[in-house]
C-alpha positions in Angstrom: 36.5 -2.3 24.9 35.8 -2.5 21.2 35.5 0.7 19.2 33.4 0.9 16.1 34.7 2.7 13.1 33.0 5.6 11.5 32.0 3.5 8.5 30.4 0.9 10.8 28.5 3.7 12.6 27.2 5.1 9.3 26.2 1.6 8.1 24.3 1.0 11.4 22.5 4.3 11.1 21.7 3.6 7.5 20.2 0.2 8.4 18.0 1.8 11.1 16.9 4.8 8.9 16.2 3.0 5.6 13.0 1.3 6.7 11.6 4.6 8.1 12.4 6.3 4.7 10.6 3.5 2.8 7.6 3.8 5.1 7.5 7.6 4.6 7.6 7.0 0.8 4.7 4.7 1.0 2.7 7.1 3.1 3.4 10.0 0.7 2.3 7.7 -2.2 -1.0 7.0 -0.4 -1.6 10.7 0.4 -0.8 11.6 -3.2 -3.3 9.0 -4.4 -6.0 10.4 -2.1 -5.3 14.0 -3.2 -5.3 13.1 -6.9 -8.6 11.2 -6.4 -10.2 14.2 -4.6 -9.1 16.6 -7.3 -10.5 14.2 -10.0 -13.8 14.0 -8.1 -14.1 17.7 -7.4 -12.3 19.7 -10.1 -14.4 22.8 -9.9 -14.1 23.2 -6.1 -10.3 22.6 -6.3 -10.0 25.2 -9.1 -12.0 27.8 -7.1 -10.0 27.0 -4.0 -6.7 27.5 -5.9 -7.9 30.8 -7.3 -9.0 32.0 -3.8 -5.7 31.0 -2.3 -3.8 32.7 -5.1 -5.8 35.9 -4.5 -5.2 35.8 -0.8 -1.5 35.3 -1.2 -1.3 38.1 -3.7 -3.1 40.4 -1.3 -0.8 39.5 1.5 2.3 40.0 -0.7 1.0 43.3 -2.0 0.3 44.5 1.6 3.8 43.5 2.8 5.6 46.0 0.5 
């Protein structure tokens, strides 16, 4: 029975995980592009949404004290 060393196990794991990490990076890049595009197309709505969200977070934070 052949045993693998710790380094070989890590290298094997790295070889299996690396493509998944690259795929995740690409997906994040696509999502970032869509979000940026949406904000550029609808700046007023995004600003109002951010203000509303900030107001709600402040209300919840103040209520938690």
